[in-house]
Every structure is written in structure tokens, then in C-alpha cells.
C-alpha positions in Angstrom: -68.2 -115.5 -89.3 -65.4 -115.2 -91.9 -67.3 -112.4 -93.7 -67.8 -110.5 -90.4 -64.1 -110.8 -89.6 -63.2 -109.5 -93.1 -65.6 -106.6 -92.8 -64.3 -105.8 -89.3 -60.7 -105.8 -90.5 -61.6 -103.6 -93.5 -63.4 -101.1 -91.2 -60.5 -101.1 -88.7 -58.1 -100.5 -91.6 -60.1 -97.6 -92.9 -60.3 -96.2 -89.4 -56.5 -96.4 -89.0 -55.9 -94.8 -92.3 -58.2 -92.0 -91.4 -56.4 -91.5 -88.1 -53.0 -91.6 -89.9 -54.1 -88.8 -92.2 -55.4 -86.7 -89.3 -52.1 -87.2 -87.5 -50.2 -85.8 -90.5 -52.6 -82.8 -90.7 -52.1 -82.2 -87.0 -48.4 -82.4 -87.4 -48.5 -79.8 -90.2 -50.8 -77.6 -88.1 -48.4 -77.9 -85.2 -45.5 -77.0 -87.3 -47.3 -74.0 -88.7 -48.2 -72.9 -85.1 -44.5 -73.2 -84.1 -43.5 -71.2 -87.1 -46.0 -68.5 -86.4 -45.0 -68.3 -82.7 -41.3 -68.2 -83.7 -42.0 -65.4 -86.2 -44.0 -63.5 -83.6 -41.2 -63.9 -81.1 -38.6 -62.8 -83.6 -40.7 -59.7 -84.6 -41.1 -58.8 -80.9 -37.3 -59.2 -80.3 -36.6 -57.0 -83.3 -39.1 -54.3 -82.2 -37.5 -54.4 -78.7 -34.0 -54.1 -80.2 -35.2 -51.1 -82.3 -36.6 -49.4 -79.2 -33.4 -50.0 -77.3 -31.4 -48.6 -80.2 -33.6 -45.5 -80.3 -33.2 -45.0 -76.6 -29.4 -45.4 -76.9 -29.3 -42.8 -79.7 -31.5 -40.4 -77.7 -29.2 -40.9 -74.7 -26.1 -40.2 -76.8 -27.8 -37.1 -78.3 -28.6 -35.9 -74.8 -25.0 -36.4 -73.7 -23.7 -34.5 -76.6 -26.2 -31.7 -76.0 -25.3 -31.6 -72.3 -21.6 -31.5 -73.2 -22.1 -28.6 -75.6 -24.1 -26.8 -72.9 -21.3 -27.4 -70.4 -18.7 -25.9 -72.9 -20.9 -22.9 -73.5 -21.4 -22.4 -69.8 -17.7 -22.7 -69.2 -17.0 -20.1 -71.8 -19.6 -17.8 -70.4 -18.2 -18.3 -66.9 -14.7 -17.5 -68.1 -15.8 -14.4 -69.8 -17.6 -13.3 -66.7 -14.5 -14.0 -64.6 -12.4 -11.8 -66.9 -15.0 -9.1 -66.8 -15.2 -9.3 -63.0 -11.4 -9.2 -62.7 -11.2 -6.2 -64.9 -13.8 -4.4 -62.8 -12.0 -5.4 -59.6 -8.7 -4.0 -61.0 -10.4 -0.8 -62.0 -12.0 -0.5 -58.6 -8.6 -1.2 -57.0 -7.0 1.5 -59.1 -9.8 3.9 -58.1 -9.2 3.1 -54.5 -5.5 3.6 -54.8 -6.1 6.9 -56.5 -8.4 7.9 -53.8 -11.5 8.1 -55.8 
């Protein structure tokens, strides 16, 4: 009986040590999984930030372009107004002169 008990304790001890090693391996695997997921999340966040920055730069570029167009249109409108006024004055002079 004593021999059976000693063998049983030895087998139980080996089983526990095997489980203990497996637990350490699982912990390392779990840590690697967390690290991989964290890295993936960080990369996605950086990609999203890059896209947002690109969109902001595009929007700023569009705003500058629109502003330049507005200035050009304003200058053209002013030139047209001067031309129209000059023509109106000339027509008024013609009318006064009876032409």
C-alpha cells in the first residue's frame, strides 16, 4: 500500500508540474496575443489619424482655392462694373448730345 501511495504521489506531482508549465506557456501566449492586439489597434489608430490629417489638408487646400477663386471673381466683377459704368457714361453723353 505504501508503494502505491508513493507512486500515486509521484504521478500527481508530475501531473501538477506539467500543468504548471502549461500555465506559464498559456500566460506567455496570452501576453503575446494582447501585445499583437494592442499593436494592431495602435496601427489602426495611426492609419485613421493619417486619413483624418489628409482630409483636413485637402479641406484646407480647397478652402484656399475657393478663396483665390473668390478674389479672382471679385476682381473680374469690379473690372466689369468699371467697364459697364464707362459704357453707361458714354451712352449718357451720347444721349445728351442727341446722338
